[in-house]
N, C-alpha and C positions, 0 to 999 in steps of 0.2 A: 560660421554656423555649425553647430554640433548636431549630429544625427544620433538618435538613440535606437539601437536595435534590441528588440526583446526576443529571447529564445522562443521557438515555436512549441513550447511545452503544452499549450492549450490543445494542440492537435491530439495529444495523447490523453487529454482529460486530466492533467495533473496540476496540482497547485503547489506553489513554493511558500513555505512558512519559515520564519526564523526560529532558532533554538534547536535543541537536540531532542530526539524521540524520548529519551528517558527523563529529561529535565522538565518537559512541558506536558500538560495533560492533553489527551486527544480531544478533537472536536466533539461536540455533543452527539454527533451522528453515531459515535461508537456505542452509545447506549441504546440506540434504536435498532430497527431491522436492517442495519447496514454494518459492513465490516470496513474499518479504516486501516489501510495498509500504508506503512510509513517506510521511507528510505532516506537515510542520511546522505548528504552530498559532501563528503570529505574533500578538502580539509575545512570547508566553510561550516558555519553553524546552520546553514539552510537545510531543509529537508523537502522531499516530495511526498505528497499525500494523495492517495487514490481511494475513493469511497466506492465500495462494491455493494450494490443493493441486493438484499436477500429477502426483501419484502414479499415477493410472490412465491417463495419456496415453502414447502411443507417439510420442515426439518425433522419431523417424526418418521419420515420415510428414508430408506436408503437412497432413492432417486433424488430427493431434495438435498440430502447431505452431499451426495456426489456432485450435484450441480453447483452447490456452494463452493466445493473444493475446486471445481473447474473454473468458476468465475474468479475466485481469488488467485488461482494459478495464472490465469491470463493477465490479471492486473500486475502480479509480481513480474511476469515475463516482460510486459510492456515497460514497467518502471525501470527494470534493470537493463533494458536495451538502451536507455538514455545514458550516454557516456558521462563519466566523471568529469568534473571541471579541470582535472589535471591530466592532460593527454598522455603523460609518461606512464600513468597507471595502467592504461590499456585494458586488456582482458582480465587482469588480476582482480579487478573490482567485481566481476560478475558473481563469483561464488559468495563473497561476503555480502553482497547486495541481496541476493536471493535469500540467504540465511536470515539477514536482518529483517527483510520484508515479511517473510513467513513467521518469524518470531513475533512480529507486531500483530499479525493477524490470528495466529493459532488460539490464544486465550479468548479472543472475541468469538471465534468460531465455536469453540467448546462451550462458551457461555450461552451462545445463541441456541445450540442444540439442547442444552440443559433447560433453558427457559421454555423451549418448545415441548419439552417432555420426551425428547428422543433419547436413544441410547448411544 
């Protein structure tokens, strides 16, 4: 009898999807009042995706924009705390992970502020 163990990524609210961040379009949530943060899981083609709701924020205000930054920052921190599938990479993966996750979120954040009419 074979046992199948699934990683407890659900605890972090993460989803795994096949493909690379650049090669596949983001889920439809990226077009709505949400920010979709993506992290590649090298060397596999899998990626982690975290959706951050900004639905309740007024992005016309500094307070709203700062809260969006805080929420996305927490998502990036949580995503990059999940270790890479290759144990020998160790801590070397943290910086590329945060850079990649922020790079996936920044354009969406800027677009959300523009849509809201904020500066």
